[in-house]
Rosetta silent file (secondary structure, phi, psi, omega in degrees, C-alpha in Angstrom):
SEQUENCE: MRLKLIIAFAVLATALGVYLFEENISEPDMDDPVIQQLIEQLAAEGYEVLVIESTLLGRLKVEAHSEKFEREIVLAPGAGTFLRDEISPLEEDDTDDD
SCORE:     score description
SCORE:     0.000 S_00000001
   1 L     0.000  -43.793 -178.674   30.710  -22.974    1.908 S_00000001
   2 H   -64.914  -39.033  178.789   29.169  -22.111   -1.432 S_00000001
   3 H   -63.036  -40.953  177.903   25.644  -22.512   -0.024 S_00000001
   4 H   -62.798  -38.298  178.795   26.469  -20.113    2.836 S_00000001
   5 H   -66.325  -42.035  178.652   27.694  -17.546    0.321 S_00000001
   6 H   -64.653  -43.845  179.311   24.510  -17.851   -1.746 S_00000001
   7 H   -64.294  -43.274  178.624   22.324  -17.497    1.347 S_00000001
   8 H   -61.877  -41.316  177.977   24.310  -14.475    2.562 S_00000001
   9 H   -64.407  -41.313  179.897   23.985  -12.851   -0.858 S_00000001
  10 H   -63.416  -42.529  178.467   20.231  -13.527   -0.931 S_00000001
  11 H   -64.433  -43.601  178.717   19.766  -11.981    2.522 S_00000001
  12 H   -63.231  -44.513  179.507   21.817   -8.932    1.552 S_00000001
  13 H   -63.127  -40.276  178.268   19.929   -8.493   -1.718 S_00000001
  14 H   -64.516  -44.877  179.057   16.585   -8.756    0.107 S_00000001
  15 H   -62.288  -42.880  178.274   17.630   -6.194    2.719 S_00000001
  16 H   -64.198  -41.707  178.727   18.830   -3.803    0.036 S_00000001
  17 H   -61.891  -43.541  178.194   15.604   -4.269   -1.923 S_00000001
  18 H   -62.837  -42.952  179.179   13.464   -3.519    1.136 S_00000001
  19 H   -61.310  -49.092 -179.590   15.525   -0.399    1.890 S_00000001
  20 H   -64.730  -37.929  178.291   15.259    0.917   -1.663 S_00000001
  21 H   -60.974  -46.867 -179.577   11.542    0.099   -1.790 S_00000001
  22 H   -66.597  -35.614  179.664   10.864    2.081    1.388 S_00000001
  23 H   -67.099  -37.785 -176.088   12.967    5.021    0.208 S_00000001
  24 H   -83.047   -9.805 -177.476   11.105    5.319   -3.116 S_00000001
  25 L   -96.881   12.678 -178.315    7.638    5.096   -1.632 S_00000001
  26 L   -60.107  151.769  179.331    7.834    8.331    0.312 S_00000001
  27 L   -68.963  142.089  177.083    4.842   10.635    0.218 S_00000001
  28 L   -67.297  147.259  178.066    5.020   13.495   -2.287 S_00000001
  29 L   -80.942  105.264 -175.944    5.689   16.947   -0.847 S_00000001
  30 L   -68.308  -14.798  176.754    2.412   18.771   -1.412 S_00000001
  31 L   -88.372   -1.585  179.087    4.173   22.124   -0.831 S_00000001
  32 L   -62.218  130.104 -179.230    6.488   21.464   -3.784 S_00000001
  33 H   -59.260  -31.762  178.249    6.068   24.297   -6.340 S_00000001
  34 H   -64.927  -43.866  179.238    5.933   21.769   -9.205 S_00000001
  35 H   -66.705  -44.619  179.717    2.992   19.970   -7.587 S_00000001
  36 H   -61.097  -42.522  179.112    1.222   23.215   -6.742 S_00000001
  37 H   -64.557  -40.106  179.114    1.635   24.507  -10.296 S_00000001
  38 H   -65.052  -43.899  177.895    0.320   21.236  -11.723 S_00000001
  39 H   -60.727  -44.186  179.502   -2.743   21.297   -9.432 S_00000001
  40 H   -64.050  -41.274  179.772   -3.473   24.915  -10.419 S_00000001
  41 H   -64.916  -43.242  178.797   -3.065   24.133  -14.125 S_00000001
  42 H   -64.754  -40.742  177.927   -5.394   21.145  -13.909 S_00000001
  43 H   -62.769  -39.637  178.346   -7.985   23.183  -11.995 S_00000001
  44 H   -64.512  -26.957  178.285   -7.825   25.893  -14.673 S_00000001
  45 L   -90.516    3.729  176.485   -8.574   23.187  -17.253 S_00000001
  46 L    90.419   17.096 -179.742  -11.588   21.985  -15.240 S_00000001
  47 L  -101.351  146.164  171.792  -10.007   18.950  -13.570 S_00000001
  48 E  -108.174  126.344 -178.853  -10.259   17.898   -9.943 S_00000001
  49 E   -77.755  124.862 -179.806   -7.162   16.117   -8.640 S_00000001
  50 E   -97.166  -43.713 -174.564   -8.105   12.815   -6.991 S_00000001
  51 E  -140.411  136.354  169.395   -4.734   11.190   -6.229 S_00000001
  52 E  -130.956  119.686 -178.089   -1.113   12.323   -6.076 S_00000001
  53 E  -145.168  159.288  174.700    1.383    9.603   -5.232 S_00000001
  54 E   -90.432  142.100  177.081    4.992    8.584   -5.687 S_00000001
  55 L   -91.636  175.156  179.606    5.740    5.500   -7.761 S_00000001
  56 L   -63.558  -25.814 -179.928    8.332    2.843   -6.996 S_00000001
  57 L   -91.388    8.218  177.768   10.725    4.578   -9.392 S_00000001
  58 L    82.530   11.449  178.213   10.367    7.920   -7.595 S_00000001
  59 L   -86.396  165.377 -179.997    8.100    9.422  -10.225 S_00000001
  60 E  -105.759  125.903  179.992    5.011   11.453   -9.458 S_00000001
  61 E  -113.891  127.371 -178.314    1.638   10.031  -10.542 S_00000001
  62 E  -122.557  127.585  174.726   -1.407   12.324  -10.650 S_00000001
  63 E  -114.898  131.038 -178.175   -4.970   11.138  -11.285 S_00000001
  64 E  -143.374  163.363  175.247   -7.634   13.736  -12.009 S_00000001
  65 E  -146.347  154.500  172.576  -11.072   13.964  -13.613 S_00000001
  66 L  -117.213 -166.114  179.529  -13.391   16.528  -15.127 S_00000001
  67 L   -65.181  -31.190 -174.612  -17.067   16.188  -15.989 S_00000001
  68 L  -117.734  -17.040 -171.934  -16.274   14.185  -19.126 S_00000001
  69 E  -130.957  154.149  167.747  -12.675   12.981  -18.883 S_00000001
  70 E  -116.025  150.485 -173.144  -10.225   11.227  -16.601 S_00000001
  71 E  -139.243  137.856  175.706   -6.543   12.025  -16.790 S_00000001
  72 E  -126.095  123.385 -178.321   -3.376   10.321  -15.607 S_00000001
  73 E  -120.151  133.433  174.388   -0.113   12.237  -15.557 S_00000001
  74 E  -124.579  128.209  179.116    3.290   10.786  -14.682 S_00000001
  75 E  -137.518  155.848  175.453    6.281   13.074  -14.350 S_00000001
  76 E   -92.630  104.033 -172.492    9.865   12.951  -13.210 S_00000001
  77 L   -63.298  -32.952  179.930    9.891   15.621  -10.495 S_00000001
  78 L   -63.779  -42.118 -179.213   13.672   16.092  -10.425 S_00000001
  79 L   -90.861  -18.911 -178.416   13.827   16.892  -14.119 S_00000001
  80 L    72.024   22.554 -178.272   10.327   18.391  -14.293 S_00000001
  81 E  -103.324  142.895  176.885    9.557   16.402  -17.444 S_00000001
  82 E   -82.295  126.425  178.821    6.242   14.768  -18.288 S_00000001
  83 E   -95.947  -29.161  178.816    6.626   11.072  -18.985 S_00000001
  84 E  -156.684  141.509  174.246    2.953   10.389  -19.696 S_00000001
  85 E  -144.172   94.672 -177.049   -0.257   12.406  -19.993 S_00000001
  86 E  -105.083  131.409  176.752   -3.228   10.214  -20.848 S_00000001
  87 E  -120.452  128.039  177.882   -6.733   11.579  -21.257 S_00000001
  88 E  -138.179  150.640 -179.805   -9.659    9.215  -21.678 S_00000001
  89 E   -67.890  145.080  174.945  -13.437    9.698  -21.603 S_00000001
  90 L   -68.961  143.916  176.482  -15.245    8.783  -18.420 S_00000001
  91 L   -74.200  134.723 -179.985  -17.389    5.685  -18.736 S_00000001
  92 L   -76.799  148.639  179.997  -21.070    6.563  -18.696 S_00000001
  93 L   -76.148  125.079 -177.578  -23.242    5.095  -15.981 S_00000001
  94 H   -79.156   -4.476 -177.119  -25.471    2.342  -17.415 S_00000001
  95 H   -74.057  -13.168 -179.300  -28.140    2.754  -14.707 S_00000001
  96 H   -79.197   -7.323 -174.543  -29.875    5.569  -16.635 S_00000001
  97 H   -82.197   -4.864 -176.411  -31.099    3.177  -19.358 S_00000001
  98 L   -71.741    0.000    0.000  -33.981    1.753  -17.287 S_00000001
């Protein structure tokens, strides 16, 4: 009896996990004013947006680059708050040294 209860719980937990996983992976709404404003702001700063995706936690992840830098921004779209904004220099191509 106890084994049946454990198996039933495991199946239920797996089904719930799959459901929540699929719900949180939805594509971002590109017509969302927050996304549009972010794209415009990045373009004004000289960045080209490469990727916009939703994370497993429902956050919005944006990857962009300029001539010299790459940038990764993570924000909570519901609250409109920036959780991370990392800027790092692009790695130079080593093929020019020949």
